[in-house]
N, C-alpha and C positions, 0 to 999 in steps of 0.2 A: 693471730696476734690478740693477746687480751684486749678487751674493752678498757681496763684501767690501765693499761699501757698507752693505749692510742688516748686517752684522754689526756695523761700527763704530757704527752709529745704534743698535742693539741695546746694546751694552754701554753706551754713551754714557746711553741713557735709562732701562735697568734699575736703575742703582744699587743693586745688589745683591752686595756684595763678598764673594768667598770668604775670608774671614778670621775670625780667631778672638777679635777685638775689635771689635765693631761697637754703634752707637748711631745714632737717628735721632728728630727730633720731630717731633709731627704737628698738634698743636693747641696752644691758649693761651687762657688766660680771665685774668680780674683776681681780685685776691683783698680782701678787707675793708680790709686795711693799706695797698692802694693799691700791692702787688706784683703778683706774677704766680705761676700755675701753669701750668707745663708739662707737655704728655702725650706718652709717645713709647715707645719700646722699646729695650731692650739687652742684649746677649748676645753668643754665640760668633759669630753671624751672623743672616741676615734669617730662617732656618729654624730657629734655635734661640735663642729671645728669650724675656724677660719684658717686661711691661709696666711702664712707669716714669713716675713723676712729679715732678717738680722743683718745691719752692717757692722763688723768690726775692722778694727785697726791691725797692723801687721802683728800685736802682741796679743791679738784676740780680745781687746777692750771693746766693749760696744759703742758704737757710734749712734747708731738709731737701732729702733725696731717698730714695725709698723705692721698691722693685720689687715685683712681683707675680707669682708664678708659678701657670701653668695646666698645659697639657699641650703640652708641646715648645714651638710659637710661641705666646706670648701677648703681645699687643701693644695698647696704647692710643691709638685712632684718633682719638678727639674727646672734648672735655672739657667741662664747665657747670658752673659755681658753683651751689649750690642751698642750700635750708635747712639748716644744721646740718653743711655742709661742700660736697662736690663730690661729681659722677658722672662717670664714663668710659666711654664704649663702645669696643669693637674685637673683636679675637676671641681664642680659645684652641683649640689644637687639633694633631694631628699629622698624619695623611695627609689629614685631612677636619677643615676648622675649623667652629667654631661661633660663634655671635655670642654676644658675652660684655659684660655691663652691670653696674659695680660701683659703689657709692658708698662713699665713705672720710669719715671726719671731718676738723674743720679742720687735726689734725696727719698725716693721711695714713693713718691706720689703718681699715682694712676694716671697713666697718659690714655691708653684705650685697652678695651677688652673684646674678646670674641667668644662665642659658645658655640660648640658643634654638638650636635646629637640627635637622636630620633624619638628621644623621651622613654626608650626601652630599656635603658640600664646598659650598663658594661662600656660606658664611653670615659676616654679620657686622655689627656694630651701627657703622653708619657715622656716625651724628650724633646728639647729645643735647642737649637743652636744658632749663630749668627751665621748670616747670608750677605756678604756685602754690606751695604747700608739696611738691608732688612733682616727678616729672622726665617726660620725653617722650623716646624714644629713636626713631630709625629704623632698621629693621632691612632688611638685603639678605638674602634667604632663598631657598634652593632648596628648593622643597616637596615633595621626595621623597629616597629615599634613595639610590636608584643610576639613573644614567643620566637625570639632569635636563638639558632642553633650554631650561629657562627659571628666571628668578630673578625674585621679586616683592618688594615691599616690604611690610613690616608695620610701622604706625605705633602705639606701645605706651605706654599712659600707667601710669605707676606713681605709688602713694603714697609718702609718705617713708619707710615701713618696706618697702618693696619689693614690696607687694602690687600685684599687676596689676589695674587700674581697667576699662580696656578694653582693645581690640585693632582695628584698622581693618586690612584685609588689601586691597591692591592691587594687581589683575593688569593691566596696560596692553598691553605687548608681552612678546616672549621674555624682553627683559632689560630690567629696571627697579631703579633704585638712586637714593637721595637722599643725596647728599655732604653738605649742609648744610641744618639746619633751626633756625629762630629763631621765638621768641615775636612776635606783631606786636601793636601799639597798641590793636586791636579785641579784645584776649583770643584770638585764634586763632592759627595758624602759616603759614608760610610755607618749603616746601622746594624745594631745587633740584638738579638731578642730571642724569642720562640716561635714555633711554629706546630700545630697539633691538629689532634683529633676531637670529635665529640661524641660520648658513648654513655649512655645509661643517667644521660641529664646529666654530666658534667664533662668538662674538657679534660684529656688525658693522653698518652703517648706524645708529651711535648719532647721537641728537637731542638737544640741550638740550632739559631738560624742566624746567616749573616748576609746582609743586603749591600749592594754596591751600586751607587747613582753617580750619574753624571752631573754637571751644574744646572742642567734644566728637569732633572727629576727622574728621568729614564733609569730602568735599569741594564747597569751592564753587565753584573752577575749577582748570582743568587745561590748560596751554599746550606746544605743542611749538613748537620752533624749529629748522628745518634748515640749516645754514649750509655744512656740507662732509660728507665722510665720516663721520668720528667727530668728535662736538661733544658737549661735556661742561660742565656747569656747576658751579664749585667753591664759589660763597659768595655770599652775598646781604647785604644792608643794607636797610633801611627808611628812607625819607625822608618829608620830610612829604607829599609829591606822591605819591608811589609807593614802587618798589622798583628798586635797581640790582643786577644779576647779572653777576659775572665769572665767566670761564670761557675754554675752548681749542678751537678749530676746527681739525681735520685735513682738508688736500685735499694735492693733487699738483701740482708743475708739470710741464706737459705739452709734449709736442713731435707734430708730424704736422699735418697741415692740414684733415684731416677726424675726424669721430667715429671712424670705423673704423680709420685710421691712428694715432690718438692714443695714445701711451706715457706713462706715468709715469716721470718722469726722478728725482725725488726727493720727499722727502714736505714738504709746507708747514705748520709749525702755526703760528698766529697767536692773541693774546688778543683776547676779543671781550667788550665791556660792552655790556651791554642794558638799557635802561629802560622799565619798564613803570608804568603807573599802578594804582589802588588794584583796579580789576577786572580786572589781568592784560592791558590792551590795551598794544600795544608803543608808544612815544611818541618814541623814539630809540635808536641804537644807534652805537656806535666800534669800529673796527677798530683796535688798536694794531701799529704799524708797529715792529720791532724788530731785523728781520734774522735768519736762520738758522731754528733751532727756538726757538719763544716761546711760553711758556702764562702765562695767568695764573689768580691762585690764590687769593689773598686780598684784600678789601678793607675799608674803615672810614673814614665819612665820605667825604672827596673823595680818599681815596688808595687805589691799587691795587698790589700786587705780583706778581711771580712771577719765573720762572727763563727763561733763555735759552741754548741752547748755540750757541757761535760759534767755529769752528775747533779743536774737540774740546776746549773749555774751557766749565765753566758757571759762569755768573755770576746774580748777583741782579738784577732792575730795579724801581724804584719810580717811581711817576709821581704827581702830581697834577695839577689843572687846567691847571698853566701850565707843568710842568718835567718832567722825567724824568731819573733818574739810575740809572748802573750800580754795583753794589759786586764786584768783582773778587773770586774767590776758587773753592775747588774745591768748588762747591755740588752736592747730589745731589737725585735724586727720583724717584720712582715713577709713571710715566705709568699713568692709567686704572684707578687703585685708590683713590687719596685725594689730597687737595691739602695736601702737607706743606710749603707757604709759606701763613704765618697772620699777620694784622694784628691789633693790638689798641690801644685807645684808650690813652693814657698823658696825665698830667696837663698837659704841656708839648708835646705830638706824640703820638708814636705808637713802639710796638715791632713788629718785624718778627722771625717764627720760622721759621726753615731748619735745613737740615742740612749740615754742611761737613766733609770728611775723617773721617768714621765719629763725628761728635760734633755733638751738639746746639748749634746757633747762635742766639743772641739779640742783635740790635742796636736800640739807642735813636736816634730819628731826631729833629728837630726839625721845625716846618710848614715849613721852607724845605727838606727833604730831607737836611738835614746829618747825619752821623752823629755821635753824641755819645759814644756808646760802645760796645761789643760785648764779649759774654762767650762760652764756649764749655764746655760740659759731657760730661763723658765717664765712663762708671762700667763698668769692665771686671768683667764676672761669670766667673769662673773655671770650669773645666771639671767642678769637682765639684758646680756647681749642678744641672748637667744630666745629667752623667754623659758618658763619652767620646763625642763625635760619631759617629754612626753615617753609614753610607754614604746613608741617606736624606736627612741634612740638605743634604749635597749635592747630591744627586739633585732635592729640592725646589728647589732654587736654580736648577739647571740646568731644572728642568721650568717654573719662572717665566718663566725667557728664552726658552725655546721658547712658552709661552701668548705673550710679547709677539711672536714671529715669526710666530705665527698671525694675531695681531691686525692687523699689518703686512701679511702676505699677503693677508689679506682685503680690505685697502684696496686693494692693487695691482690686485686681480682686479676691483674696482669699475669700473676705468677702461677 
């Protein structure tokens, strides 16, 4: 692959703008009134930001929004409705991120906050879910202070007041991360994400990972699916006869007639739908063809949504059992970190959360995939909220791009 091509792909995929006004939406959940609560981040740029919650009514009109500051970069990556309010999970930190879990009341006022981490970086609360009167968090954590070459998963159960009830530590491979976790009808939980290796200074050979837990956090079954060079599951929905998982697969278009002469011409990224029965056995799968670089990130009922990069432009795509539609726009996303395209049920259809032009984008669709309305939200935090941006703010973003470059190089070296 030519260096210029790699740079173009990284700029398209990174979605980390060097800007003084930046906003992004990461997750969404329903409210008791039939509206929605959006979780995300807003600030000067990706490196200097505050966690951000936006409550809207059923028509997408803003009811309130609040920001929550931690250290330098604080973001809300996942959100769930719980008894007495909501809980969000994400990150907080400067050079080294910690996992951050926060409960707020119905009006967005902080009730309690918990931080997990060793100060070595790579720690995040990637998924949260309701659990009875309490809540559950899936934490991706590097269990050492310096030079960690592995990241593990902690499943942590909290009471309503934030007291830790139990914790399960799971060390599968060098890289383990749960990107989404939901409560199942049997009282347990199912989480989806990725598990992989560590080679040449970067995580590589990621495989799609599905983890089933009982109500006490004990593992009932764990399955790994290897489709390509980098496979990640972003969302899961339970159906009467099993589970549907949506994710993305990274592989390469090859040239050469033999294994020794084969070379990677350009990366291929496509969405995958995987159907499992209640015991974790695969009963079906579907590769969604949309051309270019295309990833699946959100699902609800029979709807799946994601993003695609075609001709240097980003667009949303939405599919049901019979049809697919594209939504044109300058949509942005961050690969291999979390899935910032989410789908939530609505009274007469569904809503899709994404990010467009440094703003949070929310669209309402009917069952025929027609766009009924769309809203954008932007909250500019001025410099006094953070102080004058330091060189680290921009070095952080450069480091993120370098990290993505390392991932892509690792992919190419596998060919």
